[in-house]
C-alpha positions in Angstrom: -4.1 8.2 32.8 -0.4 7.3 32.7 -1.2 3.9 31.1 -3.2 5.6 28.4 -0.4 8.1 27.8 2.1 5.2 27.6 -0.1 3.3 25.1 -0.5 6.3 22.9 3.2 7.0 22.9 4.0 3.3 22.1 1.4 3.3 19.2 2.8 6.6 17.7 6.4 5.2 18.0 5.3 2.0 16.1 3.6 4.1 13.4 6.6 6.3 12.9 8.9 3.3 12.8 6.8 1.6 10.2 6.6 4.7 8.1 10.4 5.2 8.3 10.9 1.6 7.2 8.5 1.8 4.3 9.8 1.4 0.8 7.8 3.9 -1.2 7.7 4.1 -5.0 6.0 6.8 -7.0 3.7 5.8 -9.8 5.1 7.0 -13.2 2.7 6.3 -16.0 4.0 5.2 -19.4 2.8 6.7 -22.7 0.3 3.8 -23.0 -1.1 4.5 -19.5 0.5 1.5 -17.7 2.8 1.2 -14.7 4.6 -1.9 -13.4 6.7 -2.4 -10.3 8.4 -5.3 -8.7 10.0 -5.2 -5.2 11.2 -7.3 -2.4 9.9 -6.9 1.2 12.0 -8.0 4.1 10.2 -9.6 7.1 8.2 -7.0 9.1 8.7 -4.3 6.4 6.3 -2.5 4.1 6.3 -1.8 0.3 4.1 1.1 -1.0 3.4 2.3 -4.5 1.7 5.7 -4.5 0.5 8.3 -7.0 -2.3 10.6 -7.9 -5.3 8.8 -9.4 -7.9 10.9 -11.4 -11.6 10.1 -11.0 -12.0 10.3 -14.8 -9.3 7.6 -15.3 -10.1 4.5 -13.2 -7.2 2.1 -12.7 -7.3 -1.7 -13.3 -4.8 -3.3 -11.0 -3.4 -6.8 -10.2 -0.6 -8.1 -8.1 1.1 -11.4 -7.2 3.5 -12.2 -4.5 5.8 -15.1 -3.5 4.3 -15.2 0.0 1.3 -14.2 2.0 1.1 -10.4 2.8 -1.3 -7.9 4.3 -2.5 -5.8 1.4 -4.5 -2.6 1.1 -5.2 0.3 -1.2 -5.6 3.5 0.8 -5.5 7.3 0.8 -4.9 9.8 3.6 -7.7 12.2 4.6 -6.3 14.6 7.2 -5.2 12.4 10.2 -7.3 9.5 9.0 -6.8 6.8 6.4 -9.5 5.8 3.9 -9.3 2.2 2.5 -10.6 1.2 -0.9 -9.7 -2.5 -0.1 -8.0 -4.5 2.6 -7.0 -8.1 2.8 -4.9 -10.4 5.0 -2.8 -13.4 4.2 -3.1 -12.9 0.4 -0.7 -13.8 -2.4 -2.6 -12.3 -5.4 -5.5 -10.1 -6.1 -6.9 -7.9 -8.8 -9.6 -5.2 -9.1 -10.5 -1.8 -10.4 -10.1 1.5 -8.5 -12.7 4.1 -9.5 -12.4 7.0 -7.0 -15.0 9.7 -6.8 -12.4 12.5 -6.6 -8.8 13.0 -7.5 -6.5 11.9 -4.7 -3.1 10.2 -4.1 -3.8 6.5 -3.6 -1.3 3.9 -2.3 -1.1 0.2 -2.9 0.6 -1.2 0.2 1.9 -4.6 1.3 3.2 -5.6 4.7 5.3 -8.8 5.0 4.2 -10.6 8.2 6.2 -13.7 7.3 9.6 -14.7 8.6 11.3 -14.5 5.2 11.5 -12.0 2.3 8.6 -11.8 -0.1 8.6 -10.5 -3.7 5.7 -8.6 -5.1 4.8 -7.7 -8.7 2.2 -5.0 -9.4 0.6 -4.0 -12.7 -1.6 -0.9 -13.2 -3.5 0.2 -16.3 -5.7 3.3 -16.7 
């Protein structure tokens, strides 16, 4: 039982540490319904871009990075996380997010490399 308690405490500490080290940017749509963001991610750190996405306005998205990253698009549902997409060791990807309901969605990159990585994201609704 003590080992389980230690594992749970360690996992929670890691999640809190990652959240505290996250670089979060709010989506602010332009008049022509676009949003662009570029950012640098230090080794072991996270970059997140989050904002409300309406089901009636699907979002076309694409990103590129200077190094391989772990990438996902997610939303929170209570204590859980729902993923629209997840990929590992990726430098570029594109797609379309068409949610069933209005939620806040996050585009998130984790730099697992030993050097900084630059990411450029483009959104269009």
